[in-house]
C-alpha positions in Angstrom: 0.0 0.0 0.0 2.8 2.4 0.9 4.6 1.5 -2.4 1.4 2.3 -4.3 0.9 5.6 -2.5 4.5 6.5 -3.2 4.3 5.7 -6.9 1.0 7.7 -7.1 2.3 10.8 -5.3 5.7 10.9 -7.1 4.4 12.6 -10.3 2.6 15.1 -8.2 5.6 16.3 -6.1 7.7 16.3 -9.2 5.2 18.5 -10.9 5.1 20.8 -7.9 8.9 20.9 -7.8 9.3 21.8 -11.4 6.4 24.3 -11.4 7.8 25.9 -8.2 11.3 26.2 -9.7 9.8 28.0 -12.8 7.7 30.4 -10.6 10.8 31.1 -8.5 12.8 32.1 -11.6 9.8 34.1 -12.9 9.7 36.1 -9.7 13.2 37.5 -10.1 13.4 38.1 -13.8 13.1 41.9 -13.6 16.4 42.2 -11.7 19.2 43.8 -13.8 22.7 42.8 -12.8 25.8 44.8 -13.6 26.9 42.2 -16.1 23.5 42.6 -17.9 23.8 46.4 -18.1 27.5 46.5 -19.1 27.8 43.5 -21.3 24.9 41.2 -22.1 22.4 43.9 -23.1 25.0 45.5 -25.4 25.8 42.2 -27.0 22.1 41.6 -27.6 21.8 45.0 -29.2 24.8 44.2 -31.5 22.9 41.3 -33.0 19.7 43.4 -33.5 21.5 46.4 -35.0 24.1 44.6 -37.1 22.0 41.6 -38.0 22.1 38.2 -36.5 24.5 36.8 -39.1 26.7 39.8 -39.8 27.3 40.5 -36.1 29.0 37.1 -35.8 32.0 38.5 -37.7 32.4 41.3 -35.1 34.8 41.0 -32.1 32.5 42.6 -29.5 32.3 39.9 -26.9 34.7 38.1 -24.6 32.5 34.9 -24.7 33.1 32.0 -27.0 31.0 31.6 -30.2 28.6 28.9 -29.1 27.1 31.2 -26.3 26.9 34.0 -28.8 24.9 31.8 -31.2 22.4 31.2 -28.4 22.3 34.9 -27.6 21.7 35.7 -31.3 18.8 33.2 -31.4 17.3 34.8 -28.3 16.7 38.0 -30.2 14.0 36.2 -32.2 12.0 35.5 -29.0 8.9 37.6 -28.6 10.1 38.6 -25.2 11.6 41.7 -23.6 15.4 41.8 -24.0 16.1 41.0 -20.3 13.8 38.0 -20.3 15.1 36.6 -23.6 18.7 36.7 -22.4 17.9 35.1 -19.1 15.7 32.4 -20.7 18.6 30.8 -22.6 20.4 30.4 -19.3 17.3 29.2 -17.4 16.9 26.5 -20.0 20.4 25.3 -19.2 19.4 24.9 -15.6 17.0 22.2 -16.6 19.5 20.5 -18.9 21.9 20.4 -15.9 19.2 19.0 -13.7 18.6 16.3 -16.3 22.2 15.2 -16.2 22.2 15.2 -12.4 19.1 13.0 -12.6 20.9 10.6 -15.0 24.0 10.5 -12.9 22.1 9.7 -9.7 19.8 7.2 -11.4 22.9 5.3 -12.4 23.8 5.0 -8.7 20.3 4.6 -7.3 18.0 3.2 -10.0 15.2 2.4 -7.6 13.2 5.0 -5.7 12.8 8.7 -5.9 16.4 9.8 -5.2 17.2 10.7 -8.9 14.1 13.0 -9.0 15.0 14.4 -5.6 18.5 15.2 -6.9 17.1 16.9 -10.1 14.6 19.0 -8.2 17.3 19.9 -5.6 19.5 21.2 -8.5 16.8 23.5 -9.7 16.4 25.0 -6.2 20.1 25.4 -5.4 20.4 29.1 -4.6 23.5 29.6 -6.8 21.8 27.9 -9.8 18.7 30.1 -10.0 20.6 33.2 -8.9 23.2 32.6 -11.7 20.6 32.4 -14.4 17.4 34.1 -13.4 18.9 36.9 -11.2 22.4 37.4 -12.7 21.6 36.5 -16.3 24.9 34.5 -16.4 25.3 31.3 -18.4 27.4 29.1 -16.1 24.7 26.4 -16.2 25.4 25.9 -19.9 29.0 24.8 -19.7 28.4 23.0 -16.3 25.6 21.0 -17.9 28.0 19.9 -20.6 30.6 18.9 -17.9 28.0 16.9 -16.1 27.2 15.2 -19.4 30.9 14.5 -19.9 31.2 12.6 -16.6 27.9 10.9 -17.2 28.9 9.6 -20.6 32.4 8.5 -19.4 30.8 6.5 -16.5 28.4 5.0 -19.0 31.5 4.0 -21.1 30.6 6.2 -24.0 33.9 8.1 -24.4 33.0 9.7 -27.8 29.8 11.3 -26.4 31.8 12.4 -23.3 34.5 14.1 -25.4 31.9 15.8 -27.6 30.2 17.0 -24.4 33.5 18.4 -23.2 34.1 20.1 -26.5 30.7 21.8 -26.2 31.6 22.9 -22.7 34.8 24.4 -24.0 32.9 26.2 -26.7 30.6 27.8 -24.1 33.1 29.0 -21.4 36.8 28.7 -20.8 36.1 27.5 -17.2 35.4 24.1 -18.8 39.2 23.5 -18.3 38.5 23.0 -14.6 37.7 19.4 -15.5 41.0 18.8 -17.3 42.8 17.2 -14.4 40.0 14.6 -14.1 40.1 13.9 -17.8 43.8 13.4 -17.7 43.4 10.8 -14.9 40.6 9.2 -16.8 42.6 8.8 -20.0 45.5 7.1 -18.1 43.2 4.9 -15.9 41.1 3.7 -18.7 44.0 3.2 -21.1 42.1 5.1 -23.8 43.5 5.8 -27.2 44.8 9.4 -27.2 43.1 10.1 -30.5 40.0 10.9 -28.3 42.0 14.0 -27.2 41.4 15.5 -30.7 37.6 15.3 -30.3 37.1 18.4 -28.1 39.3 20.7 -30.3 37.4 19.4 -33.3 34.1 20.2 -31.7 35.4 23.6 -30.8 36.4 24.2 -34.4 33.1 23.1 -35.7 31.3 25.4 -33.3 33.4 28.3 -34.6 32.5 27.7 -38.3 29.4 30.0 -38.4 31.5 32.9 -37.1 34.2 32.1 -39.7 31.7 31.9 -42.5 30.2 35.2 -41.4 33.6 36.8 -41.9 35.5 36.6 -38.6 39.2 35.7 -39.1 39.9 32.0 -38.5 42.8 32.6 -36.1 40.7 35.1 -34.1 38.0 32.4 -33.6 40.3 29.5 -32.9 42.6 31.5 -30.6 39.7 33.0 -28.6 40.9 31.5 -25.3 44.4 32.8 -25.7 43.2 36.4 -26.3 41.4 36.5 -22.9 43.0 38.8 -20.3 42.4 38.8 -16.6 42.9 41.8 -14.4 46.2 41.8 -12.5 44.6 40.7 -9.2 45.0 37.4 -7.3 41.2 37.0 -6.9 38.2 38.6 -8.5 35.9 37.6 -5.6 36.5 33.8 -5.5 36.8 32.4 -2.0 40.1 30.6 -2.5 43.4 30.9 -0.7 44.2 34.3 -2.2 41.6 35.8 0.1 44.3 35.7 2.8 47.0 37.3 0.7 47.5 41.0 -0.2 47.4 41.8 -3.9 50.7 43.7 -3.2 52.3 40.3 -3.7 50.7 39.6 -7.0 53.9 38.8 -8.8 55.0 36.2 -6.3 51.8 34.4 -5.6 50.5 34.5 -9.2 53.3 32.2 -10.2 52.9 30.1 -7.1 49.2 29.5 -7.9 50.1 28.3 -11.4 52.6 25.9 -9.9 50.2 24.6 -7.3 47.6 24.0 -9.9 50.0 21.9 -12.0 51.2 20.0 -9.0 47.6 19.3 -7.9 46.7 18.2 -11.4 49.6 15.7 -11.4 48.7 14.4 -8.0 45.1 13.9 -9.0 46.1 12.1 -12.2 48.4 9.8 -10.2 45.8 9.2 -7.5 43.2 8.1 -10.2 45.5 5.3 -11.3 45.5 3.6 -7.9 42.9 1.0 -6.8 40.2 2.3 -4.5 37.5 1.1 -2.2 35.0 3.2 -4.1 33.1 1.7 -6.9 33.8 3.1 -10.4 30.9 5.7 -10.6 31.6 7.0 -7.0 35.4 7.2 -7.8 34.7 9.2 -11.0 32.2 11.6 -9.3 34.6 12.1 -6.4 37.7 12.8 -8.6 35.6 15.1 -10.9 34.6 17.1 -7.8 38.2 17.4 -6.7 39.1 18.6 -10.2 36.5 21.4 -10.4 37.2 22.5 -6.8 40.9 22.4 -6.9 41.6 24.4 -10.1 39.6 27.5 -9.2 41.0 27.2 -5.6 44.6 27.5 -6.7 44.4 29.5 -10.0 44.7 33.3 -9.7 42.2 35.7 -11.2 39.1 33.6 -10.4 35.7 35.3 -10.2 33.2 34.5 -7.5 31.0 32.3 -9.7 33.9 30.2 -10.9 33.0 27.6 -8.3 29.6 27.1 -10.0 30.6 23.7 -11.5 31.7 22.6 -8.0 28.3 23.6 -6.7 26.6 21.0 -8.9 29.2 18.3 -8.7 29.1 18.6 -4.9 25.3 18.0 -5.1 25.9 14.8 -7.2 28.7 13.8 -4.7 26.1 14.0 -1.9 24.2 11.1 -3.5 27.3 9.0 -4.1 29.3 9.3 -0.8 28.0 8.8 2.7 28.9 12.2 4.1 28.9 13.9 0.8 26.0 16.1 1.9 28.4 18.0 4.3 30.6 19.0 1.3 27.5 20.0 -0.7 26.3 22.2 2.0 29.7 23.8 2.6 30.3 24.5 -1.1 26.8 25.9 -1.6 27.0 28.0 1.5 30.3 29.5 0.5 29.3 30.1 -3.2 26.0 31.7 -2.3 27.4 34.3 0.0 30.1 35.3 -2.5 27.3 36.2 -5.0 25.8 38.8 -2.7 28.5 41.5 -2.7 28.5 41.7 -6.5 24.8 41.5 -7.0 23.5 43.5 -4.1 26.5 45.3 -2.6 26.1 43.5 0.7 28.6 41.2 2.4 27.0 39.4 5.3 30.1 37.2 5.8 33.6 38.3 5.0 35.1 36.5 2.0 38.3 35.5 3.9 36.1 33.6 6.3 34.2 32.0 3.4 37.6 30.9 2.0 38.0 28.8 5.2 34.7 27.1 4.4 35.8 26.4 0.8 39.1 25.1 2.0 37.3 22.7 4.4 35.1 21.4 1.6 38.1 20.7 -0.6 40.0 19.1 2.3 37.1 16.8 3.1 36.8 15.5 -0.5 40.6 15.1 -0.8 40.7 13.2 2.5 37.9 10.9 1.4 39.8 10.2 -1.8 43.0 9.5 0.0 41.3 7.3 2.6 39.7 5.2 -0.1 43.1 4.6 -1.7 45.0 4.0 1.5 42.5 1.5 2.9 42.4 -0.4 -0.4 46.2 -0.5 -0.4 46.1 -2.1 3.1 43.5 -4.7 2.0 45.4 -5.7 -1.1 48.9 -5.4 0.3 51.2 -8.4 0.9 50.2 -10.7 3.7 52.6 -12.3 6.1 
């Protein structure tokens, strides 16, 4: 009887959850962020004034071509400009929720947990703040990164590499998953020809801009032409929150070195046997990757932990105490949004950096413990 009731009620609460998430986003659509006023609105106008096709040849945006195609298409929507821009990001929220559902269903095929995970994704504060309040598009590349990990767990490497290529074509922050991918290649013994797939996808995504008249090198070298401000952190709650920018020259280089060392250590760790099953191992190492890189790299913005927000949620459904990490990461990320969006700082960012450090430390310890315990079990016996 309880099973029947549960099966009967499940579609109802899913409907309520999805509807509630839509209404929540609708309630905040009128907010105009600084990024919207300074950048997104002007880019939208460029497509309207220059023409949706002709504007693709212009170098007016710091974002990769694939996002600009979506923005161009949004100009056809019979909606106010602000709503149209936010809508393309809101749609990505639901794509990300779908991949969270798929990942969790692979772990827990029975019961309601996959649906709970998907609904939880839609209600994460940083998710709906990022798209419906801020108008940013971080859910786009993060959905592709979630798809990358899902397809690799499902042993569909081509689909995984295509998904990663799409992520790279949406935002440069897709590189946060590179340490995980390096470890995956070595662990699986995959042919290195798969490495060519993401650049190929990136090149294909650049074709419309090239055909519209933008120079080929300008399209293909988009990442290399990006410049960060000469500051250690742009609001990200990483270790630079405790360091004065007066020492930029010293600690900038140190951050690059730490990122390379952390990448090498993660790749090596992924080659070792672990107590974790394969899906949990991949989800854990992917979370370490998207946490570690923005933690050590200089010049990171406050929303560059967005991918970690969603991977931490998935982690909570794979590892026993994963919910602790998910709460810590979300807590930290959410409070870093407030100073930029509303000019309010309820908690100082150096303190929030302690929280993010704790989250990264817990995941890293879980990873190390799984390796060490397995080594003791499989070690030589007397």
